[in-house]
N, C-alpha and C positions, 0 to 999 in steps of 0.2 A: 687907243688905236695907234698903229704905226703910221708915220707920215709918208706921203707919197714922195718918191724921189725919181728923177729921170734915170731910165735904164737903157743902155745901149748894149740892145742885146748884141855814135861810135865810141864807145867807151873811152873816156879821158883818163889816163893813168897818172899816178902820182908824180912820176918823173917830169911829165909835161906840166903838171900843175906848178911844180917848184920853179919851172922856167918862166912862169907867169906870161903866157903868150898874149897876143893881142885879142881884139874883140872876137867873140864867137859869132859865126855866121848863122843866119836864121834858116830854118827849114820851112818849106811851105806848109802851112797849117790848114787842116780842114775846118770848115765852119763849125764853131762850137755847137754841141748838142743843145737843143732848146731847153732841156730840163736842167742844165747845169746852172747853178747860181753863182754869179760873180761876187756875191756877198757872204758866202759861207767859205771860210778859209780853214784848211786842215794843216796843223803843225806836222811837218814831215822830217824824219831823221835819216840822213844818208851816211851814217857813220859805221855801218856794219861791214865786216869783211870775213872772207873764208879762204882756206888754203888754195882752192881751185882757181880763184880769181885774183886774190890779193897776196897770196903767198903765206897767209896765216890768218887766224881769227882776229877780229877786231870787235870789241864791245861784248860779244856773246859770253866771254869768259868772266865778265864782271862778277865780283863776289866770290871769286875763287873756284868757279865752275869749269867743267871740262866739256866743251862742245864736241860733236854736234848734239848729243842727246841731253847733256846737262848744260843749261844756259842760265845766265843771270836774269831770270824773269820768272814770274809766277804763272804765266800763260806761255804756251808754246806755239810758234807760228805754223800755219798750214804749210808754208814754204820751207820750214825748217830753219837752220842757222844760215840764212842766205847772205849774199854779198851785195852791198849797195852799188857796186860797180858792174853787176851783171845786168846790163841794160836790156839785152834780148830776152832774159828770163825774168828775174825778180822785178826789175823796174817796169817792164812792160805789163806784167801782171798787176803791179801796184796801180798803174794808171787805168787799167780796165776796172779795177775795184773802185778807184776814185770816181770814175764816170758813173758806176753803179750807185755811189753814195749821193749823187746829185750836187756835190760841191764842185765849184768851178776853179778853185785856187788852192794850190799847195803853198805853204809857208816853209821855205827851205832852211833847215838849220845850217848856219854858215859860221865857220870858226876861223876866219882870217884869210888874208891873201896868201896863196900858196899852200893852204892846208889840204888835208886829205879830202875834206868835203868840198872845198873849192875846186879841186881837180875832177870831181864827179858831177859838178853842176851842169856841164854842157850835155852830158848824157841824159840827165833828168829833164832838162829843157827840151831836148829833141824828142824824148818819149812823150812829154806833156803836149808838145805841138801836134804829134800824131793823133792825139786823143781829144784835142780841143780844150785842154786844161791849161791854166796859166800859173806862173810861179812868182810869188812874192818872197820876201827874205826875212829870216829870223837871225838877227845879229847877236851872236852868243858872246859870253864874257871870257874870251881867250886871254891868256896871260899878257898883261901889259896894256890891255884895252883902255883907252881914254876917250874923252869926248872928241878930241882932235883926231884921233885915229879912226873913230867912228865916221867922222866926216870924210876922211880919206877913203874909208871902206865903201861908203855910199857912192862916191865918185868912181872908184875902181869898178864896183859891180855894174854901175850904169854904163861905164865905158866898155867893159868887157862883154856884158850880157844884154845891155839895154836895147840893142837892135834885133834881138831874137824875137821871133813871132810869138813865143810862149811867155815872154817877159810881161808880168802883170802890170797894167796901167789902168787906173780907175777912171772910167769914162765919166763918172759923176764928180771927179776932182781934177778936171783939166788934164786927164791922161797922165797923172803922176804915178810913179812907181811907189811901192809900199814897203816899209822897213819897220819891223817890230824889233825893239831893243830890249832884250832880256836882261833882268837885273839892273835896270837903269838907275835905280836909287843908290847904287854903290858908288856912283860918281857924283861929286858935289854939284848942286844945282847950278851954281854960277858958271861952272865949266861948260855946261850945255849951251851956253850962248853961242858956242861954235857952230851949232846946228843952223843958226840963222843964214849961214852961207849956202845951205842946200834945201831948205824947206820951201823955197819958192818953186822948186822942181820936183820935190819928193815928199811923200807922206811919211813922217817918222813918229812912231808910237812909243810912249813910255809904258813900262810894266808897273802899273799902280792904279789905285782909285783915289789917291791923294792929289786933288787938283791944285794944291799949292806947290806941287813938284813938277809941273809940266809947262812952265812958262815958255820954253823954246821948242816944245814938241807940237806935233800936228794933231795929237789925240792920245788915247790911252787904251790899254787892254789889261787883262788880269793873268792869263795863262793857268793859274792854279786850278787843277781838276777837282780838288776837294772843296775849295771855297764856293764854287758854283752852287753847291747844295744849300747854302744859306745866303749867298749873294750879298756879303757885307759891303756896304758903301756903293752898291751898283746903281741904285736909283739916283742918288745925288750926283754920282759921276756922269751918268747918262744925261741927266738934266743940264749939268754944267756944259757938257760937250755940245749939246744941241743949242744952248743959248749963245755959245761962243763960236759956232761954226766949226767945231772940231770933230774928229772921228772917234766914235765909241765902239769898241769891238770886244765885248765881254766874252770870256772863254768858258765853254761848257765841256764836260767830260763824262764818260760812262762809269768811272770809278777810279780807284787808286790803290795799288799795293806794290811795295818794293822790297818785300822781306827776303827774297832770294838774291836780289841785286846788292842789298846792303844788310848782310846778316847781323842780327843783334841790335839793329837801330830801333829807335823809339818813335819814328815818324808815324803819325796816325794813318790808318787805312780807311778807305771808303768802299764798301761793298756795292756791287752792281745791282743787287736786289732784282734780278730777272729783267733788268732794263728800266725799272722804276727810277733809279738814280739819274740816268741819262734824261729821261722825260722830265723829271723835276728840274734839272738844270736848264734844259731848253725852255721850259715854262717860265722859269725865273728870268731868263734873258729876254723873252718876248713880252712879258707882262710889264707895262709901263710903270705900274705901282711897285715893282720889285727890281726890274733891271733897267729902268729908264727906257730910252728909245734907241736901240742899237743901229749903228750904221752898217756894221758887219757883225757876224757871229763867228768867233774863232773856236775851233774844236781841238781840244787837248786829249787825245792826239790821234793821228793816223797810225803811228808805229813807234811810240816811245815804250818799247817792251820792258825796259828796266822798271818803269813806274806803273806798269799794268793799266795804263790809261788808253789802250789801243782800241780802235775800231777795225783795224786790219784783221782779217779772219784768223782766229786761234783754233788749233787742232782740236777736234772733238775726241780724238783718241791719241793723246800725246804719249811720249815714251813713259813706260811704267817705272815706278820706284822713285820718282822725283817729287811727287806731291803737287804736280801742276794742276791749276784750275782750268776750267773750260767755260764756254758760253752756254752750256746746257741749260735749257729752260728759258733763255732770253726771249721775251715776247711770245712765250708759249711754244717755242721751237725746240727741236731735239736733233741730235746727230749732226749730219752734214748741213742741214738747214740752219742750225744754230750758229755755225761758223760765220755766216754772212749776216747774222741778225742785226748787228750794229751798223753795217753798211746800209741795209735796207731802212733802218729806222732813221739814219741820217738823211736819206732821200726823202722820207716823209717830212722831217722837220725842215729841210731845205725848201721843199715845195710850200710848206705852211708859212715859212718866213716870207717868201716871195709873194704869196697870196695876200698876206696881211699888209705888206708894203703897197701892193697894187690897190687894195681896198681903202687905204687911209686917205684922208683929204689932203 
């Protein structure tokens, strides 16, 4: 059984981002919906662009494709080749869908100070506040990233965005913000001692199940949408985290396919199997004998379209001639109902996770 834990229940443009302005002011936030789980975190990608908003396509053309009909993904978004800076359109719709999923936290893919994604963060925070959703941070491996620069990044994010009403702070961990560090093992372990300067105020997670590599971190997560089907090392990682008062946030996903984004690659794929894959990974995460005892469950992903791990609605009638997959048949649904099947299943599992937490001693 899961342990009981205390539970308390304007478009920013790139030119402004490069100027690195001061702290982002908070918008008044409505009370979060009771159904939203602060313990289910969705990895969210704000790196897409379109000519109408950003002056050109970003990311959709990956793999040599020609948007808007041909994109670097094996599924096609209901919203088409959207722009992550379209706050009133795409981002608002994303937040409505996040609320439908029952997840209370987005984990924002962030690529360094002054990056394109940094410039769009304020718009996502504002939209999240309007919907009672909070935002944590996924620190990505931008060129030249070091342990010392990661510490600077955490301080920068906290100074610029930490006062925003949608900035996620864990009520169960002294209101600390949360930072997932992708590809953390590429930096030597001894260099991560630099994190000691910020972990009194911040939760910093390493991407690994190797507990010998997390001496200066606050916990660990996995990200890999394929590994969740077999949960390698999850039980021992979860047990270690619980014994040492650390955060364990195993990552679950509905499937993985990146054939159009990376033509000719040999990366394994993981079929969705009508939703059975997603259920298997959630079961693995919540079963103490398989996944340990999770503090949070992280979902890979809301909208990483290149890797086909999305729960964002995919078109049931995508452009023809490109070989796109669909969600047809997911959990017995068809057509338009299938488009939102993974949002609805996430809501089921979010509620199940919270129920198990509440029932545990």
